[in-house]
C-alpha positions, 0 to 999 in steps of 0.5 A: 985575314980573308982568303982570296978565294972568298972574293973569287967566290962572290965576285960574279954575284957582286959584278952582276948586281953592280952591272944591273944597278950601274951607274947608280950603285956600288957593290963592296965586299968587306973583310969584317975581321980587318975592317978593310975593303976587299973588292969594289965594283962601280965605286960611287963612293970613291973608295978603293981596295984596302980602304977602311970599311967602317963596318961599325956603322950598322951596329945599331941596326936591327937585322932585316933578316938573318944576317941582312941589315937595311936598307939604311941611309948613309951620306957621302962626303959630297952630300949625296944620300945613299940607301944601303943594305948589308949582308954577312956572308958566312963560311961553312963553320958559321964564321963571318967571312965577308960582308957584302954591301950594296950602296945605291945613290939616291940622287936620281930618285930624289930628283925624279920625286921632286920633279914629279911632285911639282906635277902632282897637285895644283899650286893654286885653286882654280880661278873661279871667274875664268871657269864660271859657266863652263864645264863638261856637258853632254852633247847629242849633236857633235859628230866629234864625240861618241854619244854619251861622252862629255865635250868641253865647251859644246852646247846642247 
């Protein structure tokens, strides 16, 4: 079983990350030996201390670095998608002491991307009949424009 000093040791870093990413991310410390949540900040998933960790999920993942896994996708029971990253934190002997997981709720990012994509490209081609014979022309007589700039609808 994990020594409570492990949680105390990592708690300030976990709280700092949770505060930075709040309200969109939760930070969780897991006991890898007993597969239980040891501590949780900003519980986006609704989990509480003592719940099962379900640490077997990243087993099929390749480490992104030494003892770091992800980011990888997860889903909550309500359908929200999470981007998650996990790090194995080891003791002085190299034994996996705790697993730190950061789970970012992607909802606001997915919503923003959807809104921005509607403005990214026109839905239809420009109606030629409405714009025939119009377009930017150089004006040398307009006082509203800087010499050499294009003015829409002005005459030469």
